[in-house]
C-alpha positions in Angstrom: -11.4 6.7 47.1 -8.5 4.4 46.9 -5.3 5.7 48.8 -2.4 3.7 49.5 0.7 4.3 51.4 4.0 4.6 49.5 4.9 0.8 51.3 1.9 -0.7 50.1 2.4 0.8 46.5 5.5 -1.2 45.8 3.2 -4.5 46.4 2.0 -6.2 43.4 -1.7 -6.4 43.8 -4.1 -9.0 42.5 -5.5 -9.0 39.1 -8.9 -7.5 40.2 -7.6 -5.2 42.6 -5.4 -3.6 39.7 -8.3 -3.7 37.3 -10.3 -1.7 39.8 -7.8 0.5 40.4 -7.4 1.6 36.5 -10.9 2.1 36.5 -11.3 4.1 39.4 -8.3 6.2 38.1 -10.6 6.2 34.5 -13.2 7.9 36.5 -10.7 10.9 37.9 -10.0 8.9 41.1 -6.5 9.6 42.8 -3.7 7.3 43.2 -0.2 7.8 44.5 1.3 6.3 41.4 3.5 8.1 39.6 2.2 10.8 36.9 3.9 8.9 34.0 2.3 5.6 35.0 -1.0 7.3 35.5 -0.7 9.3 32.1 0.2 6.0 30.5 -2.9 4.4 31.6 -5.1 7.1 30.7 -3.2 6.9 27.1 -4.2 2.9 27.0 -7.6 3.4 27.7 -8.7 6.6 26.0 -6.3 6.4 22.8 -5.4 2.8 22.5 -9.0 1.1 23.5 -7.0 -1.2 25.6 -9.5 -3.3 28.1 -7.5 -3.9 31.5 -9.9 -6.9 32.1 -8.4 -8.8 29.0 -5.0 -10.2 29.6 -2.8 -10.2 26.4 -0.1 -12.4 26.0 3.3 -11.1 25.1 3.4 -10.6 21.0 6.7 -12.2 19.2 7.1 -11.0 15.8 7.6 -13.5 13.3 11.1 -14.5 12.4 11.4 -12.6 9.0 9.9 -9.2 10.8 12.5 -9.6 13.4 15.3 -9.5 10.7 13.8 -6.4 8.9 13.8 -4.6 12.4 17.3 -5.7 13.2 18.9 -4.8 10.1 17.2 -1.4 10.1 18.7 -1.5 13.5 22.0 -2.7 12.8 24.1 0.7 13.1 23.0 1.3 16.9 23.3 -2.7 17.7 27.0 -2.2 16.4 27.6 0.9 17.6 26.2 0.1 21.3 27.5 -3.4 21.8 30.5 -2.7 24.1 27.9 -0.7 26.2 25.5 -3.3 26.5 27.7 -6.0 27.0 29.3 -4.0 30.1 25.9 -3.2 31.4 24.8 -6.5 31.6 28.2 -8.1 33.0 26.9 -5.8 36.1 23.2 -6.6 36.3 23.5 -10.6 35.1 24.0 -11.6 38.7 20.8 -9.9 39.9 18.9 -12.1 37.3 18.1 -9.1 35.0 17.7 -9.3 31.5 18.7 -6.4 28.8 16.4 -5.5 25.9 17.3 -3.2 23.3 14.4 -2.1 21.6 13.9 0.0 18.1 12.0 3.2 17.6 9.0 0.7 17.2 9.4 -1.2 20.5 10.4 -4.1 18.9 13.5 -6.3 20.7 16.1 -6.4 18.3 18.9 -7.1 20.8 18.6 -9.7 24.0 20.9 -10.6 26.8 19.7 -13.0 29.4 20.1 -16.2 31.4 19.8 -18.9 28.4 18.4 -21.4 31.2 15.2 -19.1 31.7 14.5 -18.8 27.9 10.8 -20.5 28.4 9.8 -18.2 31.0 11.3 -15.2 29.6 9.9 -15.9 26.1 6.6 -16.2 27.7 6.8 -13.0 29.6 7.9 -11.1 26.5 11.4 -10.7 27.9 12.7 -12.0 24.6 14.4 -11.7 21.1 11.5 -10.0 18.6 9.2 -9.1 21.4 7.0 -6.1 20.6 6.7 -3.6 23.6 4.8 -0.5 21.9 2.6 1.1 24.4 -0.6 0.6 21.9 0.2 -3.1 22.1 1.3 -4.3 25.3 -0.2 -1.5 27.4 1.8 0.5 30.0 5.1 -1.0 29.8 8.8 0.5 30.1 9.5 0.7 26.5 6.5 1.7 25.2 6.1 4.7 28.1 9.7 5.6 27.1 9.2 5.9 23.4 6.1 8.2 24.1 7.3 10.1 27.3 10.8 10.5 25.8 12.0 10.0 29.3 13.9 7.4 31.5 11.0 5.5 33.5 10.3 2.3 35.8 7.7 0.5 35.4 7.4 -1.7 38.7 4.8 -4.6 38.7 1.4 -3.5 39.0 2.4 -0.2 37.5 2.0 -2.3 34.3 -1.6 -2.0 32.5 -1.8 -5.5 31.3 -2.5 -7.9 34.4 -0.3 -10.5 32.8 2.8 -8.4 33.2 2.0 -7.3 37.0 5.1 -9.7 38.1 7.6 -8.1 36.2 9.9 -4.9 36.8 11.2 -3.0 33.9 13.7 -0.1 33.8 14.3 2.0 30.6 15.9 5.0 28.9 15.6 6.4 25.7 18.5 6.4 23.3 18.2 9.9 21.0 20.0 9.9 17.3 22.2 13.3 16.6 19.0 15.2 15.6 16.8 14.3 18.3 14.7 11.3 17.2 14.4 8.2 19.5 16.5 5.6 17.5 16.5 3.0 20.3 15.4 2.1 24.2 17.2 0.4 26.7 15.7 -1.8 29.2 16.9 -4.0 31.8 14.1 -6.4 33.6 13.5 -8.9 36.1 10.6 -11.7 36.2 10.4 -11.1 39.8 11.8 -8.5 42.2 11.9 -6.7 45.5 8.8 -5.3 46.5 9.6 -1.7 46.6 9.9 0.1 43.8 12.6 2.4 44.8 14.9 -0.9 44.7 15.2 0.2 41.0 16.8 3.3 41.7 20.4 2.1 40.8 19.2 0.4 37.8 17.7 3.5 36.5 20.8 5.4 36.9 22.7 2.7 35.3 20.4 2.1 32.2 20.2 6.2 31.7 24.1 6.4 31.8 24.5 3.3 29.3 22.1 5.1 27.1 24.4 8.3 27.5 27.3 6.4 26.6 26.0 4.9 23.3 24.3 8.3 22.2 27.9 9.7 22.5 29.6 7.1 20.7 26.9 7.1 17.9 27.6 11.0 17.8 31.3 10.3 17.5 31.0 8.0 14.8 28.6 9.7 12.6 30.8 13.0 13.0 34.0 12.9 10.9 33.6 16.1 9.2 32.7 18.2 12.3 34.0 19.3 15.8 33.1 17.7 18.8 32.5 19.8 21.8 32.3 17.8 25.2 30.7 19.4 28.2 30.5 18.5 31.8 29.9 20.1 35.2 33.5 18.7 36.5 36.8 19.1 34.6 38.2 15.8 36.2 36.5 13.5 33.8 35.5 15.5 30.8 37.8 14.0 28.5 36.8 10.5 28.9 33.2 10.7 30.5 31.3 13.9 29.7 27.7 15.0 30.4 27.0 15.5 27.1 28.4 16.1 23.4 27.6 18.9 20.8 28.8 18.6 17.2 29.9 21.9 15.0 29.5 22.3 11.3 32.1 24.6 9.5 29.9 27.7 10.1 30.0 27.2 13.6 26.1 26.0 13.7 25.3 22.9 16.1 24.8 20.1 13.5 23.9 17.1 16.3 24.0 16.4 19.9 23.5 14.1 22.6 20.1 15.1 23.2 19.3 13.0 26.5 22.6 13.9 27.8 22.4 17.8 27.2 18.5 17.7 28.4 19.9 15.9 31.6 22.9 18.3 32.1 20.7 21.5 31.6 18.3 20.3 34.2 21.1 19.8 36.6 22.6 23.5 36.1 18.9 24.5 36.5 18.5 25.5 32.9 14.7 25.1 32.4 12.5 25.1 28.8 15.9 23.8 26.9 14.4 22.6 23.4 17.5 20.7 21.9 15.6 20.0 18.6 15.4 23.8 18.0 19.2 24.1 18.6 20.0 22.1 15.3 21.1 24.6 12.8 21.4 27.4 15.5 25.2 29.2 15.9 27.0 27.8 19.0 27.6 31.3 20.1 23.8 31.6 20.7 24.2 29.4 23.7 27.7 29.8 24.8 30.5 32.3 24.8 32.6 30.8 22.3 32.5 30.5 18.5 34.2 28.5 15.5 37.2 30.0 15.9 37.8 29.4 19.7 37.4 25.6 19.5 40.9 24.7 19.1 41.8 26.4 22.5 39.3 23.5 24.2 41.4 20.8 22.8 43.3 18.4 25.1 46.8 19.6 24.9 45.3 22.4 27.3 44.7 21.9 31.2 41.4 20.6 31.9 40.7 23.0 34.6 41.3 26.0 32.1 38.9 24.7 29.5 35.4 26.2 30.3 32.8 27.8 28.4 29.9 30.2 29.9 26.4 30.2 29.4 24.1 33.2 29.2 22.9 32.8 32.6 26.4 32.8 33.8 26.9 29.0 34.2 30.3 27.4 33.7 30.7 24.2 32.4 33.8 22.4 31.2 34.7 21.6 27.8 36.9 19.6 25.4 36.9 19.9 21.9 38.0 17.5 18.9 38.6 18.5 15.4 37.3 17.3 12.5 39.4 14.3 11.4 39.4 14.9 7.6 40.2 18.6 8.0 42.0 20.2 10.9 41.5 24.1 11.3 44.1 26.2 13.0 43.2 28.8 15.4 43.9 31.5 12.7 41.1 30.1 10.3 38.3 32.5 9.3 35.4 31.1 7.8 35.1 32.6 4.3 32.1 34.7 3.1 29.2 32.4 1.4 29.4 32.3 -2.1 26.4 31.9 -4.4 26.7 29.9 -7.5 25.5 31.8 -10.9 23.4 28.4 -11.6 21.9 29.0 -8.0 21.3 32.7 -8.5 19.4 31.9 -11.9 17.0 29.7 -10.0 14.4 32.6 -9.5 13.2 35.2 -11.7 11.2 37.1 -9.3 8.8 34.2 -8.1 8.5 34.5 -4.2 8.4 30.4 -3.7 11.3 30.2 -5.8 13.0 33.6 -4.1 12.7 31.5 -0.5 13.8 28.4 -1.9 17.1 29.8 -3.6 18.1 31.6 -0.2 17.4 28.6 1.9 19.6 26.5 -0.7 22.4 29.1 -0.5 22.3 28.5 3.1 22.5 24.8 3.1 24.9 24.6 0.0 28.3 24.3 2.4 26.7 22.7 5.4 27.6 18.9 5.4 24.3 17.6 5.6 21.8 15.6 3.3 19.7 17.5 1.2 16.3 15.8 -0.2 14.9 17.8 -3.3 11.1 17.3 -3.6 8.9 18.0 -6.9 7.0 17.0 -10.0 9.0 15.4 -13.0 10.6 17.9 -14.7 10.6 20.6 -12.1 14.8 20.9 -12.1 15.7 18.8 -9.3 18.7 18.0 -11.1 19.5 21.7 -12.0 19.2 22.5 -8.3 21.1 19.5 -7.0 24.0 20.6 -9.4 23.5 24.7 -8.1 23.8 23.5 -4.7 27.1 21.6 -5.4 28.5 24.8 -7.2 27.9 26.8 -4.3 29.7 24.1 -2.1 33.4 23.8 -0.8 33.0 20.1 -2.2 35.8 20.0 -4.4 35.4 16.8 -6.1 32.8 15.6 -8.9 29.3 15.8 -9.2 28.1 12.2 -10.0 24.5 12.0 -10.8 22.6 8.9 -10.8 18.7 8.6 -11.9 17.9 5.5 -9.7 14.6 4.9 -12.2 16.5 4.6 -15.6 18.8 1.9 -14.7 17.5 -1.6 -14.7 17.1 -3.3 -11.5 18.9 -5.9 -12.6 22.1 -3.7 -13.0 21.5 -0.8 -10.4 23.5 -2.9 -7.6 26.7 -3.1 -9.8 26.1 0.4 -11.3 26.2 1.9 -7.7 28.6 -0.4 -5.9 31.0 -1.5 -8.7 32.6 -5.1 -8.9 35.7 -6.9 -8.4 37.4 -8.8 -11.3 35.6 -12.2 -12.1 32.8 -10.9 -9.8 30.2 -12.5 -12.3 29.6 -14.3 -15.6 30.5 -11.3 -17.9 32.1 -9.1 -15.8 34.9 -7.0 -16.9 38.4 -8.5 -16.4 39.7 -5.4 -14.8 36.5 -4.9 -12.7 34.3 -1.6 -12.3 34.2 1.4 -10.0 30.7 1.9 -9.2 29.1 5.4 -9.1 29.4 6.0 -5.2 33.1 5.3 -5.2 33.1 8.0 -8.4 31.5 10.5 -6.0 34.3 10.1 -3.2 35.5 13.7 -2.3 32.6 15.0 -4.5 28.7 15.1 -4.5 26.4 12.2 -5.0 23.5 12.9 -6.5 20.7 10.0 -6.3 17.6 11.3 -8.5 14.3 9.5 -8.3 15.7 7.7 -5.1 12.1 6.6 -4.1 12.6 4.1 -7.0 15.4 2.6 -5.7 14.5 -1.2 -4.7 13.9 -2.0 -1.3 16.9 -4.7 -1.4 19.3 -1.8 -2.0 18.2 0.5 0.3 19.7 -1.4 3.0 23.1 -1.3 1.4 22.7 2.4 0.9 22.2 2.8 4.3 25.3 1.1 5.5 27.4 2.9 3.1 26.0 6.3 4.7 26.4 4.9 8.1 30.1 3.6 7.6 31.5 5.7 5.2 32.8 2.9 3.1 31.6 0.7 0.2 32.2 -3.0 -0.5 32.1 -3.9 -4.5 30.3 -7.0 -5.7 32.7 -9.8 -5.1 35.0 -8.5 -3.3 35.9 -8.7 0.4 37.7 -5.7 1.1 35.9 -2.2 2.1 36.9 1.3 0.6 36.5 4.2 2.3 34.2 7.0 0.7 33.3 10.4 1.9 30.8 12.3 -0.3 28.3 14.8 -0.3 24.7 13.5 -0.8 21.6 15.0 -2.3 18.9 13.2 -3.5 15.3 14.0 -5.3 12.4 12.0 -5.9 8.7 13.3 -7.2 7.1 10.7 -4.9 5.6 11.6 -1.3 8.5 9.5 0.3 6.8 9.9 3.8 3.8 8.4 2.1 6.2 5.5 0.8 7.5 5.0 4.0 3.7 4.7 5.2 3.0 2.0 2.4 6.3 0.4 3.5 7.7 0.8 0.0 10.8 2.9 1.5 12.7 2.4 4.6 12.1 4.7 7.4 15.7 5.0 8.7 16.7 5.6 5.0 14.2 8.1 4.7 15.2 10.0 8.0 18.9 9.6 6.8 18.2 11.5 3.2 16.4 14.3 4.4 18.1 16.3 7.2 17.2 19.4 5.0 13.9 19.3 2.5 13.6 21.7 -0.6 10.5 21.7 -2.7 10.7 22.6 -6.3 7.1 24.2 -7.3 5.4 23.2 -10.7 5.7 25.1 -13.3 1.8 26.2 -13.5 2.3 28.0 -10.0 5.0 29.6 -10.6 4.4 33.5 -11.3 7.8 34.3 -13.0 7.0 32.4 -16.5 7.8 35.3 -18.4 11.3 36.0 -17.5 11.8 32.3 -17.0 10.9 31.6 -20.9 13.6 34.5 -21.9 16.2 33.1 -19.9 15.6 29.7 -21.3 15.9 31.1 -24.6 18.7 33.2 -23.8 20.5 29.8 -23.0 19.2 27.8 -25.9 20.5 30.8 -28.0 23.7 29.6 -27.6 23.3 26.7 -30.0 23.9 27.7 -33.3 20.1 29.3 -34.1 21.0 33.3 -34.2 18.7 35.9 -32.6 15.1 34.8 -32.1 12.5 36.6 -30.4 8.7 35.3 -29.1 5.8 36.9 -31.0 3.1 38.2 -28.4 0.5 35.3 -29.7 3.5 32.7 -29.4 4.0 33.8 -25.8 0.3 33.7 -25.1 0.1 30.4 -26.4 3.0 29.4 -24.2 1.3 30.8 -21.0 -2.1 28.9 -22.0 -0.7 25.7 -21.7 -0.8 23.7 -18.5 2.8 22.2 -18.6 2.7 18.9 -16.8 6.0 18.0 -18.1 7.0 21.3 -16.0 10.5 22.9 -17.2 11.6 19.9 -19.2 8.9 20.1 -21.6 9.2 24.1 -21.7 12.7 23.8 -22.6 11.7 21.1 -25.3 9.4 22.9 -27.0 11.4 26.2 -27.2 14.5 24.3 -28.3 11.8 23.1 -31.0 10.6 26.5 -31.6 14.0 27.5 -32.3 15.0 24.9 -34.8 11.7 25.5 -36.4 11.8 29.2 -36.8 12.9 31.6 -39.8 14.4 34.8 -39.6 14.4 36.6 -36.2 10.8 35.6 -35.0 9.3 32.5 -33.3 5.9 32.2 -34.8 2.8 29.8 -33.8 3.6 27.7 -36.5 7.2 26.9 -34.6 5.1 25.4 -31.6 4.1 21.9 -31.2 0.1 21.7 -32.6 -1.2 21.0 -29.3 0.1 24.3 -28.1 -1.2 26.5 -31.0 -4.1 29.1 -29.9 -7.4 27.7 -30.5 -9.9 29.7 -32.2 -12.0 32.2 -29.9 -15.4 30.6 -28.8 -18.6 32.4 -29.6 -20.9 31.3 -26.6 -19.8 31.1 -23.0 -19.9 27.4 -22.6 -17.9 26.9 -25.8 -15.5 29.3 -23.7 -15.6 27.2 -21.0 -14.8 23.8 -23.3 -11.9 25.9 -25.2 -10.0 26.9 -21.8 -9.9 30.4 -22.7 -10.5 33.0 -20.2 -12.6 36.1 -21.1 -13.3 39.3 -19.3 -15.0 38.8 -15.6 -18.3 40.3 -14.7 -20.5 39.9 -11.9 -23.2 38.0 -12.8 -23.7 34.9 -10.8 -23.3 32.7 -14.3 -20.0 34.4 -15.2 -17.8 32.2 -17.3 -15.7 31.8 -14.1 -18.3 30.3 -12.0 -19.6 28.1 -14.6 -16.2 26.7 -15.2 -15.1 26.4 -11.4 -18.6 24.7 -11.4 -17.7 22.5 -13.7 -14.4 21.8 -12.2 -16.2 20.8 -9.0 -14.7 23.6 -6.9 -11.4 22.4 -7.8 -8.7 25.0 -8.5 -6.0 23.5 -9.6 -7.9 21.7 -12.6 -9.7 24.9 -13.5 -6.0 26.7 -13.7 -4.9 23.6 -15.9 -7.9 24.0 -18.1 -7.7 27.8 -18.4 -3.9 27.4 -18.9 -3.1 30.0 -16.1 -1.5 29.8 -12.6 -3.3 28.9 -9.5 -2.6 32.4 -8.1 -4.6 34.0 -11.1 -7.6 31.9 -10.3 -7.3 33.1 -6.7 -7.2 36.7 -7.8 -9.8 36.5 -10.1 -12.3 34.5 -7.8 -11.6 37.2 -5.0 -12.4 40.0 -7.4 -15.6 38.4 -8.6 -16.7 37.9 -5.0 -17.5 34.0 -5.7 -17.6 31.8 -2.7 -15.6 28.7 -2.8 -18.0 25.7 -1.8 -16.8 22.6 -0.4 -15.6 20.3 -3.2 -18.2 17.5 -3.9 -17.3 13.8 -3.7 
């Protein structure tokens, strides 16, 4: 069994010896290498199927792909620019190069000595190089992305033999919600033989990553309180260990995840899950609440500004008020109100009641909400209800991204200055985004927005300013963002049809509206819509039982929108006080009752169930290949109704035939 001394670990091996050691580890042999290195080696072998005997040249992404990666990472590049240049200034004399990689491991920013460009490019220490672990094997950037921890990969710690001359030190940069947004790495082509020589490099990289995290948090938290935390009062206002943002409800809305995790470890707090802190009251973790935050502002002596954790640990604190609305110490959060339209979302359906409660809680939190659901389920109605339940005072501006022609959507969203293009209005035009300033912007069918405009929208959300077409001057905009789509945006992201960074910016919270066919409150929903429509000049109307039965049999592919149109037509066509079958569209009128079971299946009309193996339900289920959704559609009932009948008959569901 191969065991080396600590001195020997730092010495780069030959390619053959390196391959032998990896093979030994694969067989369960021991090695004095760091556990992070061993785990990465095993991932390379077992998960990625990499072969240590096959050296791979560094991969540089094509220029057009690099531009896309840089554009998506433009915000973190801009925010971190000063920190990157400052770090490089300190390490350049030691022949280090600096790489900033995005969350996919592609180098989007590079600082190095241009006289060594050819050598650096060949080694992969260059702009556009991809250092994901599954492509490059064990490396600092790739291992950091997987482990979410700072790491040193020194010489033959690398998996690929073509990299065993390098020493690389990296630290993750987290966004405010705890996802890795970038990795900061400094590397050398040649280095001192001892791995311990990189301890200072690890400290510098980690400290710079934390500074960039803090700058990013501050840039994105204009509407929230910022609470800086430190073990010492001396640097609390200029160099805190960590920071937390707190919304108007006294709940944690973001943080420097890497900094807070390191701070917790330093004061011996174990098992702290920073991701789970998001959305929790600050009082769950410290002996403070929203109204006590002003006493930690800078006009108080630093030594007197401290908070206490539940375990008794004391940390020094410094707070900053929201830049848009300072709230005095006497401020008391008002009781949450729920709009009438939000209360009307549910008529007894359990799924809708859960969604209603969640929407009410989210309505007055300043976070983007993505509403998902089929066409016609009421996504815009829910968005308006959230707006009405919020503290937002401005207008509700709805934009259907699928309805505006692609050649016009840019000018509609962003507006244009006078004379911006041929045919432009002489006075210019205000865009819909600017019109939402101070209010709520609702982007319906956001999944249909062209890719070319998604990057511009992302910049608006990041910078909180908008530049009309043909203008050189940006205008500040502040709005509540709601969006909706009938598409599964995560699938669109995977297919390259929707920007991943924009997707995560939009769905800080997601609300999913169920289709009408799956709701159990159909009758009261119909009555509610009729009550609303009767405000139109039709007089009092009521549905006859057979008319209501015909409505319940329909599968409603157009959901609530289709239902409203049918009821509006029925009211117009009705005479007297009753809505009869003749008032409904032809496709909704009750078919004649079938005479045989096969006729019953084809007519999609349920009959009383019996316990025979060839019951109509069993026959219909077989005809639908075991697809309950399809059977519910054919029968004109909810899926839950089908499930109840299946359970009552004791039918055993079989695996669906392909």
